[in-house]
Wavefront OBJ file of the C-alpha trace (Angstrom):
o trace
v 116.494 83.050 56.808
v 117.546 80.483 59.513
v 114.166 77.921 59.037
v 113.345 77.666 61.534
v 113.656 80.470 63.536
v 114.114 81.181 67.586
v 114.325 84.201 69.195
v 116.789 87.428 69.569
v 118.538 87.872 72.758
v 119.257 91.632 72.980
v 117.723 93.305 76.089
v 119.996 93.596 78.766
v 120.094 95.055 82.288
v 118.976 99.169 81.629
v 116.072 97.153 79.086
v 115.339 94.395 81.769
v 115.040 97.487 84.176
v 113.481 99.571 82.714
v 110.392 96.440 82.263
v 110.435 96.448 85.784
v 110.196 100.223 86.335
v 108.025 100.824 84.484
v 105.193 98.461 84.790
v 104.780 99.119 87.867
v 105.206 102.207 87.797
v 101.443 103.383 85.542
v 98.880 105.592 86.191
v 97.545 105.085 89.552
v 99.922 106.702 92.343
v 99.232 109.439 89.658
v 95.732 109.001 90.473
v 94.707 107.729 93.268
v 96.508 107.015 96.268
v 93.668 108.054 98.553
v 93.036 104.016 99.275
v 95.333 103.933 101.084
v 95.559 108.019 102.870
v 92.657 106.704 103.427
v 92.848 103.169 105.672
v 95.313 105.070 107.502
v 94.658 108.808 108.224
v 98.189 110.014 108.870
v 102.198 110.842 107.327
v 103.981 108.510 108.892
v 101.124 105.431 108.994
v 101.559 106.065 104.753
v 104.347 106.531 104.413
v 104.921 102.898 106.370
v 102.267 101.127 103.930
v 104.357 102.375 101.016
v 107.534 101.128 102.083
v 106.362 97.411 103.637
v 104.525 96.822 100.231
v 108.198 97.576 98.602
v 110.025 95.373 100.768
v 107.126 92.980 100.398
v 107.678 93.013 96.714
v 111.739 93.573 97.032
v 110.417 89.485 99.312
v 108.364 88.835 95.901
v 111.239 89.358 93.130
v 114.526 87.499 95.450
v 111.815 84.448 94.730
v 111.011 85.070 90.689
v 115.291 86.205 90.798
v 115.541 82.487 92.216
v 113.357 80.307 90.588
v 113.899 83.110 86.705
v 118.144 81.767 87.384
v 117.214 77.827 87.587
v 114.560 78.004 84.920
v 116.319 81.101 82.329
v 113.242 80.323 79.274
v 111.055 82.035 77.887
v 107.913 82.757 79.650
v 108.784 82.568 83.284
v 106.270 82.413 85.569
v 104.070 79.379 83.963
v 107.589 78.002 83.570
v 108.370 77.970 87.429
v 104.874 76.618 88.495
v 104.069 74.299 85.386
v 107.675 72.406 86.519
v 107.689 72.672 90.226
v 103.960 71.191 90.514
v 102.659 70.122 86.560
v 101.990 71.607 83.288
v 98.476 72.095 84.356
v 99.133 74.865 87.475
v 101.317 76.928 84.187
v 98.798 75.911 82.240
v 95.954 78.233 84.235
v 98.579 80.717 85.324
v 98.630 80.938 80.741
v 94.649 81.126 80.577
v 93.946 83.147 83.876
v 96.251 85.502 81.633
v 94.872 85.468 78.439
v 91.696 86.143 78.479
v 91.267 88.174 82.123
v 94.504 89.133 84.429
v 97.098 89.934 82.002
v 94.729 91.583 78.525
v 92.776 92.698 81.467
v 95.833 94.914 82.563
v 96.267 95.709 78.699
v 92.778 96.885 78.260
v 93.294 98.849 81.707
v 96.204 100.451 81.202
v 94.378 101.524 77.754
v 92.190 103.237 78.879
v 93.904 105.043 81.493
v 95.873 106.298 78.770
v 93.098 107.473 76.380
v 91.027 108.968 79.961
v 94.205 111.867 79.736
v 94.099 111.776 75.895
v 91.467 113.297 76.321
v 92.505 116.244 78.642
v 94.107 118.136 75.804
v 91.506 116.513 73.001
v 87.413 116.313 73.765
v 86.976 112.648 72.798
v 83.716 111.917 74.927
v 83.278 107.286 75.391
v 83.231 106.335 71.813
v 86.781 108.214 71.562
v 88.286 106.888 74.333
v 87.375 103.124 73.113
v 89.207 104.109 69.808
v 92.373 106.025 71.246
v 92.149 102.761 74.002
v 92.210 100.444 71.658
v 94.542 102.107 69.334
v 97.186 102.184 71.789
v 96.969 98.507 71.472
v 97.428 97.909 68.210
v 100.575 100.556 67.325
v 102.066 99.324 70.712
v 101.422 96.291 70.044
v 103.095 96.536 66.264
v 106.103 97.727 67.495
v 106.824 95.101 70.114
v 104.780 92.648 66.638
v 108.630 93.885 63.708
v 111.282 92.786 66.955
v 112.257 92.795 70.648
v 115.014 95.588 70.270
v 112.564 98.107 69.492
v 109.339 97.277 72.093
v 111.804 97.128 74.513
v 113.451 100.109 73.521
v 110.215 102.182 73.299
v 109.069 100.762 75.953
v 113.127 101.713 77.781
v 112.411 105.580 76.857
v 109.187 105.584 78.339
v 109.942 104.481 81.853
v 113.567 107.220 81.874
v 111.439 109.307 80.879
v 109.174 108.477 84.000
v 111.171 108.596 85.890
v 113.142 111.422 85.560
v 109.973 113.566 85.339
v 109.046 111.975 88.517
v 112.780 113.384 90.014
v 112.070 116.386 88.247
v 108.665 116.927 90.233
v 110.027 116.118 93.997
v 112.443 118.876 92.901
v 109.503 121.285 91.997
v 108.134 120.430 94.930
v 111.118 121.018 97.829
v 111.444 124.583 95.406
v 108.176 125.874 95.059
v 106.264 124.173 98.122
v 105.707 126.416 102.003
v 106.198 124.070 104.546
v 103.233 122.668 105.874
v 103.164 123.318 109.680
v 101.510 120.502 111.492
v 100.226 119.288 108.596
v 98.837 115.896 109.415
v 95.288 115.713 111.626
v 95.311 114.037 114.176
v 93.016 111.335 114.369
v 92.298 108.425 116.600
v 95.448 105.141 116.106
v 94.582 102.855 113.278
v 93.487 99.391 113.771
v 94.925 96.234 112.729
v 92.204 95.614 109.726
v 92.388 98.867 108.558
v 96.390 98.941 108.326
v 95.838 95.526 106.409
v 93.255 96.940 104.210
v 95.508 99.157 103.020
v 98.651 97.653 103.026
v 96.657 95.606 100.093
v 95.555 98.769 98.760
v 99.847 99.010 98.238
v 100.814 95.230 97.535
v 98.136 95.967 93.649
v 100.203 99.306 93.122
v 103.483 97.243 93.363
v 101.559 95.059 90.609
v 103.916 93.489 87.385
v 107.624 93.270 88.750
v 107.071 89.159 88.024
v 106.810 90.516 83.925
v 110.487 90.572 83.353
v 111.036 86.547 83.524
v 108.600 86.163 80.458
v 111.255 87.384 78.309
v 114.838 84.830 79.530
v 114.762 83.332 76.401
v 115.262 87.459 74.844
v 117.598 87.770 77.446
v 121.870 88.214 77.344
v 122.510 86.565 80.480
v 119.495 85.958 81.310
v 121.269 83.914 85.086
v 122.573 87.234 85.593
v 120.596 89.243 84.071
v 116.622 88.984 85.700
v 117.913 88.809 89.074
v 120.196 92.040 89.156
v 116.793 93.419 86.892
v 114.626 92.367 89.598
v 115.949 94.009 92.568
v 117.411 97.337 91.011
v 114.262 98.067 89.516
v 111.899 97.204 92.709
v 114.228 99.285 94.104
v 113.845 101.827 91.996
v 109.367 101.492 92.476
v 110.107 102.351 96.188
v 111.639 105.355 96.460
v 109.818 106.306 93.792
v 106.735 106.027 95.300
v 108.173 106.988 99.442
v 109.314 110.411 96.987
v 105.617 111.219 95.481
v 103.752 110.320 98.293
v 105.924 112.218 100.496
v 105.378 115.185 98.259
v 101.638 114.300 98.066
v 101.471 114.968 102.018
v 103.684 117.852 101.832
v 102.376 119.698 99.677
v 99.046 119.256 100.593
v 96.490 118.171 103.509
v 96.266 114.849 104.428
v 92.544 115.553 104.167
v 92.968 117.044 100.385
v 94.841 113.495 99.974
v 92.316 110.948 101.312
v 90.072 112.475 99.312
v 91.508 113.589 96.047
v 90.614 111.004 92.963
v 93.575 112.769 91.258
v 96.000 113.654 93.537
v 98.807 114.432 91.163
v 97.447 116.939 89.716
v 95.470 118.953 92.571
v 99.980 119.229 94.152
v 100.890 119.710 89.977
v 98.120 122.528 90.857
v 98.228 123.946 93.707
v 102.454 125.233 92.901
v 101.860 125.929 89.022
v 97.818 126.014 87.685
v 96.684 124.870 85.016
v 100.009 124.385 83.492
v 101.091 122.281 86.350
v 98.057 120.045 85.925
v 98.788 119.835 82.151
v 102.679 118.764 83.185
v 101.008 116.424 85.171
v 98.302 114.367 82.886
v 101.264 114.804 80.246
v 103.911 112.725 82.824
v 101.091 109.905 83.360
v 100.136 109.536 79.311
v 104.034 109.130 79.534
v 104.111 107.265 82.827
v 100.655 104.800 81.439
v 102.072 103.698 77.891
v 105.466 103.179 79.315
v 103.740 100.315 81.208
v 101.008 99.651 78.096
v 104.549 98.785 76.379
v 105.746 96.759 78.761
v 102.587 94.244 79.547
v 102.040 94.047 75.659
v 106.112 93.027 75.035
v 106.549 90.800 78.385
v 102.207 88.531 77.885
v 102.748 86.975 74.969
v 105.930 85.138 75.756
v 104.000 83.964 78.167
v 101.448 82.054 76.008
v 104.464 81.307 73.255
v 105.792 78.879 75.877
v 102.289 77.547 75.721
v 102.404 77.188 72.792
v 105.737 75.182 72.324
v 104.714 72.784 75.396
v 101.025 72.323 72.869
v 98.807 74.399 75.750
v 97.874 77.277 73.207
v 97.455 76.900 69.348
v 100.745 75.897 67.592
v 101.460 77.994 65.511
v 102.043 80.550 68.089
v 105.275 78.614 69.290
v 106.439 79.697 65.930
v 108.520 82.921 66.217
v 108.906 85.234 63.101
v 110.392 83.954 60.352
v 112.378 87.565 60.133
v 111.801 89.750 62.853
v 111.672 87.080 65.492
v 109.229 87.562 67.279
v 106.242 85.758 68.789
v 104.271 86.944 66.806
v 100.851 85.166 66.368
v 100.498 85.948 70.471
v 100.833 89.214 70.511
v 98.128 89.180 67.902
v 95.793 87.484 69.597
v 96.499 89.519 72.360
v 95.731 93.063 71.061
v 92.617 91.771 69.628
v 91.568 90.365 72.387
v 92.234 92.643 74.551
v 89.967 95.634 72.342
v 87.999 92.979 72.365
v 87.153 93.957 75.996
v 88.262 97.528 75.670
v 85.616 97.864 73.147
v 83.151 95.253 75.296
v 83.884 96.914 78.824
v 83.776 93.827 80.214
v 87.254 94.655 81.018
v 86.429 95.843 84.517
v 84.383 93.235 86.157
v 86.723 89.993 85.059
v 89.844 91.636 85.937
v 88.622 92.710 89.409
v 86.999 89.614 89.312
v 90.195 87.299 89.559
v 93.359 89.916 89.587
v 93.276 88.575 93.178
v 94.181 85.257 91.916
v 97.285 85.841 90.490
v 98.263 86.149 94.464
v 98.202 81.823 94.895
v 99.950 81.397 91.841
v 102.902 83.923 93.418
v 102.657 81.894 96.985
v 102.601 78.655 95.337
v 105.924 80.431 93.560
v 106.934 81.003 96.967
v 106.094 77.088 98.010
v 107.977 76.402 94.818
v 112.169 76.992 96.195
v 111.406 75.012 99.257
v 110.416 72.185 96.814
v 113.084 72.252 94.795
v 115.925 72.460 97.244
v 115.397 69.350 97.424
v 115.641 68.210 94.133
v 118.971 67.056 93.446
v 119.361 68.306 89.978
v 118.086 72.499 90.914
v 121.192 73.881 90.869
v 120.778 78.625 90.740
v 122.717 81.254 89.699
v 121.113 82.710 92.441
v 119.798 82.049 96.084
v 116.742 83.855 98.120
v 118.969 86.163 100.166
v 117.179 85.850 104.029
v 116.264 82.009 103.089
v 113.783 80.966 104.506
v 112.259 83.856 106.647
v 112.000 86.194 103.045
v 109.572 83.031 101.828
v 107.678 82.401 104.323
v 107.235 86.085 104.755
v 106.120 86.497 101.190
v 103.714 82.906 102.231
v 102.056 85.007 104.467
v 101.693 88.350 102.842
v 99.875 86.348 99.958
v 97.822 84.915 101.395
v 96.406 88.092 103.828
v 95.886 89.212 100.667
v 93.424 86.456 99.454
v 91.425 85.846 102.575
v 91.209 89.907 102.758
v 89.309 89.548 98.827
v 87.150 86.821 99.943
v 86.300 88.097 103.156
v 85.398 91.506 101.544
v 83.766 89.932 98.476
v 83.598 87.050 98.217
v 80.913 86.431 95.970
v 82.879 88.249 93.360
v 85.536 86.658 94.475
v 83.938 82.782 93.878
v 83.704 84.083 90.077
v 87.030 84.615 89.801
v 87.985 80.987 90.658
v 85.393 79.405 88.989
v 86.812 81.586 85.710
v 90.973 80.498 86.842
v 88.982 76.816 86.969
v 87.281 76.188 84.188
v 90.935 76.042 82.895
v 91.190 72.322 84.719
v 88.927 70.722 81.427
v 90.130 72.993 79.300
v 93.687 71.363 80.555
v 92.848 67.638 80.399
v 90.817 68.680 76.639
v 93.446 70.343 75.172
v 96.552 67.341 76.104
v 94.832 64.323 74.656
v 93.985 66.438 71.737
v 98.048 67.295 71.000
v 98.774 64.312 72.488
v 96.313 62.219 69.435
v 98.508 65.009 67.088
v 102.109 64.558 68.023
v 104.268 66.530 69.687
v 105.351 70.035 69.170
v 108.682 70.764 67.234
v 110.983 73.164 69.694
v 111.854 76.073 67.731
v 114.369 76.204 69.899
v 116.140 72.946 69.272
l 1 2 3 4 5 6 7 8 9 10 11 12 13 14 15 16 17 18 19 20 21 22 23 24 25 26 27 28 29 30 31 32 33 34 35 36 37 38 39 40 41 42 43 44 45 46 47 48 49 50 51 52 53 54 55 56 57 58 59 60 61 62 63 64 65 66 67 68 69 70 71 72 73 74 75 76 77 78 79 80 81 82 83 84 85 86 87 88 89 90 91 92 93 94 95 96 97 98 99 100 101 102 103 104 105 106 107 108 109 110 111 112 113 114 115 116 117 118 119 120 121 122 123 124 125 126 127 128 129 130 131 132 133 134 135 136 137 138 139 140 141 142 143 144 145 146 147 148 149 150 151 152 153 154 155 156 157 158 159 160 161 162 163 164 165 166 167 168 169 170 171 172 173 174 175 176 177 178 179 180 181 182 183 184 185 186 187 188 189 190 191 192 193 194 195 196 197 198 199 200 201 202 203 204 205 206 207 208 209 210 211 212 213 214 215 216 217 218 219 220 221 222 223 224 225 226 227 228 229 230 231 232 233 234 235 236 237 238 239 240 241 242 243 244 245 246 247 248 249 250 251 252 253 254 255 256 257 258 259 260 261 262 263 264 265 266 267 268 269 270 271 272 273 274 275 276 277 278 279 280 281 282 283 284 285 286 287 288 289 290 291 292 293 294 295 296 297 298 299 300 301 302 303 304 305 306 307 308 309 310 311 312 313 314 315 316 317 318 319 320 321 322 323 324 325 326 327 328 329 330 331 332 333 334 335 336 337 338 339 340 341 342 343 344 345 346 347 348 349 350 351 352 353 354 355 356 357 358 359 360 361 362 363 364 365 366 367 368 369 370 371 372 373 374 375 376 377 378 379 380 381 382 383 384 385 386 387 388 389 390 391 392 393 394 395 396 397 398 399 400 401 402 403 404 405 406 407 408 409 410 411 412 413 414 415 416 417 418 419 420 421 422 423 424 425 426 427 428 429 430 431 432 433 434 435 436 437 438 439 440 441 442 443
């Protein structure tokens, strides 16, 4: 047994791509796309929103692909921000991730999973929390004993969900009657409403960047991660377009607008209660796949921070047998479970999640700053540069401005939560410098 254990490279292109797809396609696409159809109440307009959101997500993936090929290290976005701007920028990303953004996502997906399990086994409020916490700890345990096992489970769920989506589309085409004039006559949509719908669409594509966190556990990361990002976002975009086309093919747009569980309503219209049960099972599989991927990804950031002296030092040492960031996995599971048990993840997550787009804009800015450095040598360069990063920066600015304008009080609280990491960073770096350098297990 090595006295200085390192992370194990066991993730290839299939599993990396499955991670991108599995994390993005969670439960929201099966539950409530009504937010978009309410803003843009026409078939063509709704599908255009999903297409543009997919294109902008692809732009973000192209930018991350370049940065990942230049800095193929554990931590992904944290590393990109640290290397381009300042360690404090990376710390703020990790700070917001642990306390709000990432742990909040873990908690939220676990609760959705438990609620749909309740479709088959009545749980109640307390039972839902218990099942959600159990799901977090079971999938955390799988990831604890090895990235190979964790990525294999996540890949299995992703393959099943993509095949199920394909089967659902085939059934829709085969069984649904052709509806003439399905879309109601509506007034033209304002630019303001279209942008609000686009923002909702972009959030449904969230999580595309997380595959960059596992670079040091990926085989040939300078090639594999860029390819996984591009393939994954394309698969998701096609899946989203197909599903939404199926929704409006089966149901009138007015019903789509008011539906809270659109996929279940479509299945019920086609196959009755058995169809609804099948879709509930699909949502559980999809949510578990997303949950497994998110649980796998997050601890890699805390692991990288710990090795830089910006998180608990022991969290930066891989498990001597399983070669995983085991303490970071445990800490994430415990905190996410606290958020589930208290229900506080809703307020924390909704107030802070929009701030991640400020960091995404910074990644696009990073491509301009880094290309001026003589030592910058990415294996892949962003297709469409400089147009792609400029458009992406503009899109992220719209998201942030829209959120601040819509909910100024909550937005201010979210910014304050993130900014609170600055004094913590100052204190942590001062304490770390007194203790001496952290031993890097990768050396």
